[in-house]
C-alpha angles and dihedrals in degrees: 000000000000120000112264122221113225113260139095114339119246124213091244092052091047090052091049091052093046090051093046103040105022137237098309109085088200088072093054123099112288093238092056101043100084094048090045092052091049090049091048091051094051100039129042104250097149092114092052093047091045092054090048090048091051090053090047090053091049092049091047090059092059112109117188116228116260113245115243116260113272095016093124093050091049091051092050092046092050091048091050091050092049090048091054092049092046092050091048091053092044096051095033093054090048090054092048089050092051091050090050092050090048092051091047090051092049091049093048091049092049092050092047092052093045094049103035103035117087111257116256091211093053120125090226113095115237116240114230098194094104097260099105123092133176087264092056142279114316088202137229094275092076112092128176113227130179119211115219123208 
């Protein structure tokens, strides 16, 4: 509902308030009560208020069903059990993922060493002058020079 500026009550506004708050003007918002009582005195709104009062009476007869004993404790217990299972899957799957990543890294490292490292059974002698790497020999033609200015 839109906010209503104080002033004379219109028939549309009176109907909105009757639908929203019922047939007893005493239940209506404090700011609207005086204008609603003036409107009800000057214009015949008994039928509108009677319909709203009938609806109020019907709604007052509604009795919610009583929850079975122990329902709240069963709901909490089931939620706690599901939370434990969900946490186990969450952390368990993370652990399984970490193991998988570790195994993949170990396998990739093993393959890299086997493929890229010079073979120890090779007929080629290894050069021990500091120019060989695991990617191969950088050769004796590489010299490090420092330019001076």
